[in-house]
N, C-alpha and C positions, 0 to 999 in steps of 0.2 A: 463714684457716687454711692458707694456702699452696697452695690448690687452683689448678691451671692451668685457665683458662677460655678457650674458643674460640667465636667467633661466626661464623656462616655465612649468606650470603644469595646470591640469584641476580639478575643484571641482564639484562634483555632489552629489545629495541627494541619499543615499543608499536605502531608502524606499520611493518610489514615491507616495504611496497611503495612508500612515498612517496618514498624517497630512494635506492632501490637501482639505478636505471638500467634501461634496457630489457632488457638481457640477463638481469639477475637477476630482473626482474619476470616474464619468461616462464618462467624456471626455477622460481620460487616458485609460479606458477600451475599449472605441470605437476605439481609436487609435491602441491598441494592436490587437483587432479583425480585423481591416482593414489590418493590416500587416500580420497576420498569417492565415487567412482563405483562402480556396482554390479559392473562387469565388470573393474575394475582391481585394484590391490593392496589387500587388505583391511587394516583396522586390526588392531592386535595383539590376540590373544586368549590367547597363551601366551608366557611369558618364561623363558628358560634362564639360571640362575645357575651358574657353574662356576669352578673353580680358586680356591676361597676360601682365603685365607691370612691369619692374624692374626700380624703381626710384633710381637714383644714382647721387651724386653731380658731379662726373666727370667720364665720360666713359673711361675705361682703354685704354691706348695706348701701343702697344707692340714693336714698332720700329719706325724708321724714316719714313718709307712708311706706314703711318697709314691707307691710303685708302685700303690697302690689308687686314686690320683687319676685321674679321667677328665674329659674336657671335651666339651661338646656345643654344637653350633651350632643355634640355633632361629631360623627365619625365619618371620615372620608376615606374610601378605599380605591386604589388604582389597580387595574388588572388588564394587562395586554392592551394598553392604550385607552381603555374605557375607565370611567370613574363612577362610583356609586356613593350615595350619601344617605345618612340617616340623621334625623334630628329628633330628640326625645326629651320631654320635660322631666325633671327630677324632683325628688322629694327632699325637703330640708330636714336635717337632723340638728342636734345641738352643735356638733363640731364636724359635720360632714354633709355631703350631698350624695344621694343614692339613686340608682336606677336598677330596678329588679326585672327588667325585660331581657329576653335573650335576643340579641341582634345577629342576624345571619347575613353574611356577605358572600357574593360570588367572587372567589379569589383564586390565586395560584400561589405556589410557594415563593414566588418572586415578588408578590404584591407588597404594598406598603399601606399601613393604616395611620391616619392622622387623627388624634383625639383632640377636640377643642371643647372647652366649657365656656358658655356664653351667658351673660346676665341680661335681664330685661326688666326695666323699671315700670312697666305697665303703661308707658306713655308712647306717643307717636315718635319714637326715636330709634336710632340704630342699636343693634345688640352690642353689649359691652363685653369685650374679650377678657376672660379671667386667666386662662392659661392654655398650654399646649403640650402634647407629648407625641412622639413619632415612634412607630414600631415596624419592623420587618416581619412578615408572616412566618418566614423560615425560622426566625429567632423565637417567635412565640411558640411554635410547634416543638422546639427543643426543650422547653421549660415545662415542668410538671407542677400542678397545684396552683396556688394563687400567685399572680404576677403583680409585683409592686414596683413602682417607678416614681421618683421625684417628678413633680409636675411643674414645669417651667412657667413662671408667671409672665403674662403678657399684658397685665393691666397697669398702665402707667399711672393712672390717677385713682385706682382702687386700692385701699390699704389692706394688705394681707400680711398677717403675722407668720413668721417662720416659713418653711418650705412645704407646700402642700404635697400630699402623696396620693397618687392614683393607683388603685388596685382593681383587678378584674380577673376573670378566668377566661381562657381561650382554648378551644378544642375543635378538632375537625368535626363538622356536622355529621352525625351518624356514627361517630366512634363509640364503640361499645365499652362499657365499664366491666363487663363480665370477664373474669380471668380465664375461665375455661374457653370462652369463645375466642379470646385473643390468642391463646396458645394454639387453638385449632387452626385459626387463620394463618398464624406463622408457619405451622406445619405444612399447610397447603401451599403457602406462598414460596416455600423454599425449593420446590421442584417444578413448579408449573411453567417455567420458561422453556424447559426441554419439552414438556408435554405440549405447550403452545405450538412449538415448531411442527410437531407431528400432526396436530389437529389442523393447522393451516395447510400443511401439505395434503392432508386428506380432503380438505375443503376445495383446494385447487383441483383435485382429481374429479370432484363432482362436476366441474366446468369442463375439464379436458380429460375424459376417462380413457383416452387412448394412451396416455402417458404410462410408462412402466411403474409398477408399484411393489414395494418391498414389504410384504405382510409381516415377515419375521421381525424386521427392524421396528415397525410400528408396535407390534405386540410386545417386544422387549421394553420399549419406551413406556408404554402404558402400565405394564406389569411392574416395572421399576418404580414408576411414579406412585402407584398405590402402595407398594411395599415400603417405600421411603416414608410416606405419610403415616403409615400404620406402625412404623418401627417403634416409636416411643408412645405406646398407648397407656402407660401407667397401670397395666394390669386390667384394663377395661377391654373385655373381649366381645362386647355386645354393641354398645352405643357408638364408641369411637370409630370402629370400622365402618359402621353404617354412615356416619357423618362424612367420613373420607370419601366414600363412594358417591354420596349425594352431591358433595361439593364438586368433585371432578365431573360428574354427570352434568350438573347445571352449567359449568363452564364450557364443556365440550358441546352440549346440545344447543346452547345459545349461538354458538359459532356455526355448527353444521346444520342444524334443523331450524334456525331462526326461531327458536323457542321463545315463548313469552318472556320479555325482559325481567319480569318480577318472579320468575320461577325460583329464585334463590330464597324466597320467603320460607320454603320448605326446610332449607338448611338453617336459616336464622332461628326458627322456632326451637329446634333441638339444641342448637349451639348455645343460645342464650340461657337455656335452662340446664346446661350440661351437668354441672356439679350436683344439682339436686337429683336429676334423673338417674345418673350413674350409680348413686349410693342407694336409691330407693328400689331399683328393679332387681336386686340380688335375689329376692324371694318370689318374684313375680314371674313364674315360668311361662304364663300365657303371653305376657308382654315381651319376654325374651324371644319366644317363638315367633311372634309377629315381626320383631326386628330382623330376625334371620330371614323370614320370607321377603321382607322389603329388600334386604341385601341381595338375595337371589335374583330379584327383579332387576336391580341395577347391574348386577353381574351380567345378566343376559343382554341388556341393551348396550353395554359397554364393551362387548367383544369386538375384536379388531375387524372381523368379517362384517359386523353390522355398521361400523362407522360410515362407510360411503353411502349408506342407504337411509341414514337417520332422517334426512330431509324429506323422504317419502312417507314417513310415519309420524309426522308432527302431531296429528290428533291423538294417537296412542300415547306419545310421550307426554303431551299436556295432561292427558287423563291420569297418567302415572304420577305426575307432579301434584295434581289436585288431590288424588287419593293419599299421597304422602302427606300433604298439608293436613288433611282431615285426621289421619292417624297420628301425626306428630302432636297436634293439639290434644288428642285423646290421651296419648302417653304422658305428655307433660302435666295435664290437669289430673290425671288418674293418680300419679305418684305424688302430687303436690298436696300437702296437708293444710295449706292455708285455709282458714274459715271452714275446716272440716269438709272441703269440697270433694275430697276423694270418697268420703263416706256417703255424701249425697249421690255421687255417681253409682256407688255400689248398691244403694237402696233404690235407685230410680231406674237403672237399666234392667231390662228383662232378665238377662243373665250375662254376667261379664264374660264368662268363658265362651258362650255362644256369640257374643258381640265380637270378641277377638277373632273367633273362627270366621265370621262374616268378613272382617277386614282381610284376613288371610286369603279367603276365597276370591275376594275382589282383586288382589294382586296376582293370584294365579290365573284368573280370567284375562287380566291385562297381559300377562306373559304369553298366553296362548294367542291373543290378538296380535301381539308384536311378532311372534314367530310365524304366524300364518297370514300376515298382511290383511287381517280381517278388520272390518269396520268396528269401531269401539262405541259402546253405549256411553252417552254423556251423563248417565245417572250415577251419582256417587253413592258409595256405601257409607252411611252416616250413623251417628249414635242413635240407637233405638230406645225410645222412652216407653213407659207403660202403655199398653194398648188402649186402656180406657181413656187416656188423655186424647188419643187420636179420635176416638169415637165421639167424645164430647166436643172436641174442636170442630168436627164436621158440622155440628149444629149451629155454630156461631155465625151470625149475620151482622156485619158492621156497616151495611150500606147506608144507614141514616146517620152515621158518624161523619163529621166534616172531613173532607179529603180533597187535596189539591191535585187535580188531574194533570198529568204530564209535567210534574214539577221536578222530576229527577235531573241530576246533573248529566248532561249529554253534550257531545261535541257541537251539536246544532245550536245550543244556547250559550256555550262558553264564550268568554271574551278572549280571543286568541292573541298570542304574541305576534308582533310584526315579523315579517318573513326573514329579516336580517337579524333578529334577536336570538340570543343564546337560549337554549332550552333550560328549564329549571335544573339547578345543580343536583347531580345524582346523590351527593352526600346528604343534601337536605331531604330528598325523598327517602333515603335509607334511614335518616333520623326519625322521620315521621312513622315509617314502618316499624321501627324498634319501639317507639312510644305506644303504638297500637297493640303490638303483640305481647307487650308486657315488660320490655327492657327499659323501664323508667320508674320514677317514684310512684308508689302506690296511690298517692293522694291526687295525682294530676289526671282527672277524668276528662277535662276539656282543654283543647289547644286552640287558642285564638291566633290566627295568622293574619298579619296586616302587611301592607306594602303596595307596590304597583298593581293596579287592577288586573292587567293582563297576566302577570306572573301568578298572582293568587288564584285566578280562575283556572289557569293551566295546571297548577299544582293540585287543586281540588279534583280536576278531571283525571289527572294521572293517578293520584292516590285512589280515587274511586275505581278506576279500571283495575288497579292492582288488587284491591280487596274483593272486587267482583269476581276476578279470576280465581281467587282463593275461596270463593263462596263465603266471604266474611263481610260483605257490605250490607249492613242492616237496613239502611235507608239513606237516600240523598235528596236534598231539597235545595233547589237553585232559584234564587230570587232574580238572577240576571236574565237579560234577554226578554223578548216578547213571545207570547204564546197565543195560540188560537183559543178563544173562550177562556181567557186567563182567570183562574180562581185562586191564585196564590195570595196569601195574606198571613199575618201573624196569628190570626184566629185559628187557622187550620194547620199550623205548623206542627204542633205536638200530636194532634190526632192523626195526621198523615204519617208521621214517624211511627206511631204506635201500630197503625194498621199494617205498615210494611214489616215491622218486627213480628207481628202475629203470623205473617206468611213464612217467617223463617223458623219458628219454634212452636211446636204443638202445645207444650205446657204453657207458654206465654199466652197463646191464643185462648186456651181454656181459662186461665186466670183472668184475662181481660173480659171474656164473655161472662164469667161469674159476677164480675163487678158491674157491668153495664147492661147485661142481657135483659133484665127486668126493670131497668131504670131509664126510661126514655129521657128524662130531664138531664141525667148525667151524661148520656151518650151525646146529647146536643149542646152541652155546656160550652160557653165561649170564654170561660174564666181560665186563663193560662195556668195559674197555679194548680187549680183543680185538675186540669188536663194532664199536667206533668206528673202530679202525685198519683192520680187514679189510673191513667192510661199507660204510664211508663214505669214509674218506680214500684208501685204495688204489684203489678203482674210479673215483674222481673224477679221479685224476691225469692219465690219458691221454684222458679224455673231452672232447669239444668241446661247450661249452654256449653257446648264443646268448643273451647277456644273463645277468643274475643270477637266482638262485632263492632263495626265502625258506622257512625252516623255522620254524614257530611251536610253542613249548612253553608252554602256558598252565597256571598253577597248579603250578609245579614242586614246591613244598614238600608238595603233597597226595598224592604218590605213595607215601608211607610215612614211617617215622620217621627219625631222624638216622642210625641204624646202616645202614638199607637204602639210603639215598641217598648214603652216603659215597663209594662208588666212582664214581657218576655225576658228582658234583661234582668229584672229583679229575680225571676224564677231561676235563671241560669246561674246567677251570682249566689243566691241564698240556698237553693235546693240542689244545685249541681254536684255538691260534695257527697250527696247521698246516692249518686249513680253507682251501680255495682262495679266491681273491679274489672269485669270483662266487657263493659260497654263504654266506648269512648266517643266523644263528640269533637269533630274537627270543624271549626268555624272560621271562614274567611270574611274579612270586612275591611272597610275604610273606617278608621276609628274616629267617629264623631265624638264631641265632648261627652255626651251622655253615655256612650259605649265605654269610653275611657274610664269614667267615674265608676260605672257598674262593675267592671272587670278588674280594677286595680286592687292590689292587696289581698287577692283571693288565693289561698294556698292550693286549691283544687284546680286552678286555671293556669296552664302553661302559656305564657305570652311570648310570641315570636314576631319580630319585626324584620322585614326584608329590606335590604338596601336597594335604592332605586336611583337611576341616573338623574342628577339634578346639580344645580350650581351651588357654590358654597354660601351664597347670599341667603339670609334668612329673613323673611318678611313676617309681619304680624299675621297676615292672612294664613300663611303656612302653619304658624304655631297652632292654630285651632284645628288643623286637619291632621297633624302628626300625632303619633302615639304619646299619650300622657301616662306615664308610669309612676303613679303616686301611691 
């Protein structure tokens, strides 16, 4: 019948090690170790699909009133017997259909993805199939860059010229683009299988201490692991050895001391900025000295004799990690010359040398606490700003500014996942963490996360706990759940966030008070645009922040109807690009039509849609609830 037919198949070597030569053998073994050991790189559990484009010579038309035509991308993923589905409306180009949302699926390497494009003529009729393409996740992960595939037409009565081509990008959620970070991860992953065995053996001894123990063997394993990781440091004698020790510590402490699962943020901060930091610290003797003090701390807690007792000193270990996070952000931002931020720190800190000395003393105090089994203070040593800022901030009184009491994201108000549901993918949590700490495009100040309500709420709670642990949660505002004497509304959203941020930074508090202290009308304004500009943007401009801060808004659509949220959506869409580079907004919501229109096509908004369990059938009612990416 004149149909064009295309066959596809994959060729692979059945024995990857037999003919590769010694160099490739070692490389392949390292890769397998990194994939399979408990402390190394984990197998994929979430996949990002982005920049989906269907190139087509002529976009199909379904009737005379072609402006009613709409096109939807449906991606169906299967994973361990479960299926997840996403349906998203696309934007029409001259010779293409486009989707600019990042779609995230809970998958494994054996999962399969089915892409379908469906047309809809705006009438009460069934969707019209345009074409289909099928991919194996393992196949996608082996390809770099843009993936292109002929799109097999399934429209028997829709005329399509030529063979359409589907293109998109696929990557493991949370995969970093930083060359330095990836090389560091490979270095750690190449030896941790052996280290994992030693750690597991030590953990078993915590349960059964009467078993014989070979200290010398464990010591040799740990020392060999560190030396192997440090062997190819490229001449870096300061940052690389510190990263190696932090990476090993986090892996071991999570297993032995049940340390907070997000302690690895300390490693991520320095790893993602590795290349910038290592070249900038050459003349910074104070920073080098601080790094060596941090190394000494990790050397102390990672001695063989200390391993069996790490579980008894969890509070000290968490304090060490939290102090490391604070110092890591200081080091990264201090050497970073973007926006002359380093000069701002030099001009604003009382004395850089004395500040570094305080950080060093904090680690030495933690060393003594660890050695003597002493109770540790929960007070972090943080960046000290000019004293007059603190004096002026003490006079600030924002009690008559609008504030939503008990609006923060908490387990008591979250919409929890069903007992038999899988937890949010770790790769997705890592991806959001990287976005917050700076491993992302500079322009993406806001991330809008949509999908199943329970999953979105759980992610907001988990990410909030992560950055609260790191002392980097600026504010959280949850519209979900019921509260006693509920005062939550769009009217007090931005004032609540501003007052929370004022508690985190003395300079911000001073700037906010200067703006509203003698202006009762401004303090009590209900205009969202004025609130955002005067309460958040303006006070942030001249304030020094050590590292990024995260603001979470959970369940944005639940604060009111379309009319009441119109102004808030407009502000986020039009003014959100002016947010400073170290302030990020994570917003979870069900994307109603007005939310879709407000957030579409905004370069400062990163849009993520999560797959949810659903059937392949698409109804007109569903179309209005799904993410519209126009």
